[in-house]
Rosetta silent file (secondary structure, phi, psi, omega in degrees, C-alpha in Angstrom):
SEQUENCE: MDKLILTYKGLDSWSRPVYEDDKGNLYCDVDPRPTSSVDICTKCNNAFDGEPDSPVRNKEIVLVPHRITW
SCORE:     score description
SCORE:     0.000 S_00000001
   1 L     0.000  136.698  177.454   86.898   44.251  153.913 S_00000001
   2 E   -67.516  148.092  179.301   83.733   42.400  152.832 S_00000001
   3 E  -106.288  134.424  176.909   82.613   42.878  149.251 S_00000001
   4 E  -118.002  113.091 -179.211   78.976   43.691  148.371 S_00000001
   5 E   -97.616  121.140 -177.313   78.140   43.048  144.716 S_00000001
   6 E  -121.396  132.728 -179.482   75.035   44.935  143.560 S_00000001
   7 E  -105.762  132.657 -179.183   73.304   44.580  140.201 S_00000001
   8 E   -63.109  133.172  179.969   71.381   47.486  138.675 S_00000001
   9 E  -117.998  -19.430 -178.928   67.584   46.941  138.555 S_00000001
  10 E   145.116 -174.169  179.942   66.183   50.338  137.493 S_00000001
  11 E  -104.240  137.364  178.298   65.240   53.784  138.773 S_00000001
  12 L   -80.789 -175.774 -176.200   62.819   54.258  141.662 S_00000001
  13 L   -66.595  -11.529  175.811   60.056   56.908  141.737 S_00000001
  14 L  -105.491   14.213  179.391   62.637   59.545  142.810 S_00000001
  15 L    63.407   25.901  173.705   64.950   58.572  139.901 S_00000001
  16 L   -87.480  137.027  176.137   67.473   56.988  142.280 S_00000001
  17 E   -65.260  133.285  178.854   69.317   53.949  140.902 S_00000001
  18 E  -111.105  135.016 -179.262   68.174   50.747  142.609 S_00000001
  19 E  -124.829  159.064 -179.569   70.497   47.764  142.932 S_00000001
  20 E  -131.794  138.457  175.615   69.965   44.204  144.198 S_00000001
  21 L   -89.036 -178.751 -176.275   72.360   41.825  145.936 S_00000001
  22 L   -70.544   -8.617  179.640   72.487   38.041  145.406 S_00000001
  23 L  -103.298    1.537  179.444   69.987   37.517  148.263 S_00000001
  24 L    89.520    8.574  178.090   67.283   39.784  146.785 S_00000001
  25 L   -80.669  137.988 -178.596   67.958   42.750  149.112 S_00000001
  26 E   -99.788  146.024 -178.462   67.430   46.147  147.475 S_00000001
  27 E  -139.663  158.294  173.255   69.734   49.166  147.815 S_00000001
  28 E  -137.981  156.269  174.640   69.875   52.645  146.315 S_00000001
  29 E   -95.134  110.855 -171.541   72.503   55.269  145.627 S_00000001
  30 L   -76.562  -15.227  177.429   71.101   58.310  147.413 S_00000001
  31 L  -140.361   76.927 -173.100   73.281   60.847  145.590 S_00000001
  32 L   -81.013   25.989  175.946   73.993   59.491  142.101 S_00000001
  33 L   -72.617  141.743 -177.770   75.666   62.613  140.736 S_00000001
  34 L   -62.914  -20.171 -178.914   78.925   61.755  138.935 S_00000001
  35 L   -88.544   -4.820  179.928   80.810   64.292  141.076 S_00000001
  36 L  -106.927  161.061  176.886   79.812   62.666  144.397 S_00000001
  37 L   -78.704  159.040  178.221   81.015   59.440  145.982 S_00000001
  38 L   -62.085  130.164  179.838   78.874   56.347  146.049 S_00000001
  39 L  -132.183   89.862 -174.410   76.422   56.528  148.967 S_00000001
  40 E   -93.717  133.346  175.235   74.515   53.233  149.181 S_00000001
  41 E  -129.590  155.479  172.391   71.596   52.659  151.542 S_00000001
  42 E   -70.619  165.411  175.465   69.180   49.772  152.031 S_00000001
  43 E  -101.374  133.683  179.586   65.566   50.315  150.924 S_00000001
  44 H   -58.143  129.685 -178.212   62.935   50.547  153.667 S_00000001
  45 H    56.781   20.613  179.975   60.954   47.284  153.852 S_00000001
  46 H    54.473   31.927  179.492   62.977   46.112  150.831 S_00000001
  47 L   -91.600  135.729 -177.630   60.469   47.968  148.630 S_00000001
  48 L   -54.454  -44.601  179.646   61.659   49.100  145.198 S_00000001
  49 L   -96.081   13.350  178.763   60.134   52.574  145.715 S_00000001
  50 L   -68.788  160.712  178.032   60.801   52.567  149.471 S_00000001
  51 L   -69.085  151.870  172.033   62.741   55.332  151.170 S_00000001
  52 E   -59.956  141.600 -175.226   66.497   54.944  151.706 S_00000001
  53 E  -117.616 -103.154 -175.422   67.015   53.340  155.083 S_00000001
  54 E   -88.729  130.891  175.932   70.320   52.239  156.629 S_00000001
  55 E   -67.681  146.000  176.549   73.613   53.363  155.063 S_00000001
  56 L   -92.493  121.352 -178.642   76.006   50.608  154.036 S_00000001
  57 L  -126.632  158.442  174.641   79.400   51.086  155.699 S_00000001
  58 L    59.171   34.320  174.370   82.625   49.099  155.933 S_00000001
  59 E  -135.571  146.534  171.714   82.016   47.162  152.722 S_00000001
  60 E   -82.239  119.306 -177.928   83.621   47.322  149.325 S_00000001
  61 E   -93.915  127.241  176.315   80.769   48.150  146.946 S_00000001
  62 E  -117.664  119.193 -179.233   80.869   46.650  143.428 S_00000001
  63 E  -105.677  125.879 -175.579   78.156   47.956  141.080 S_00000001
  64 E  -112.876  130.002    2.569   77.267   45.818  138.058 S_00000001
  65 L   -78.083  -21.894  178.146   77.470   46.686  135.215 S_00000001
  66 L  -170.126  177.194  177.999   78.673   50.087  136.581 S_00000001
  67 L   -74.680  130.138  177.835   77.470   53.027  138.678 S_00000001
  68 L   -91.169  126.071 -179.693   74.393   54.672  137.224 S_00000001
  69 L  -124.130  166.606  177.771   74.535   58.479  137.547 S_00000001
  70 L   -84.530    0.000    0.000   72.312   61.408  136.611 S_00000001
C-alpha cells in the first residue's frame, strides 16, 4: 500500500485540521474527533479554507507530528 505523509498546517475556517503533502497538496480530516477513524479528503481547488473534496482511499496515512483532534 502506498504511503501518504501529511504535515499539519493549521485549522481551516471550520476548525478542521489541514495537512500538506510534499508536493504542496492540501488535505483535511473531515471528522477529527478522537473517537472516530481518520477520514482524509483533498481540499477543493487546493484552497486552505476550501471544502473537503475527494476522499483519500487505499493509502497508508501518516500524520506529522500526529493526528490533530478536537
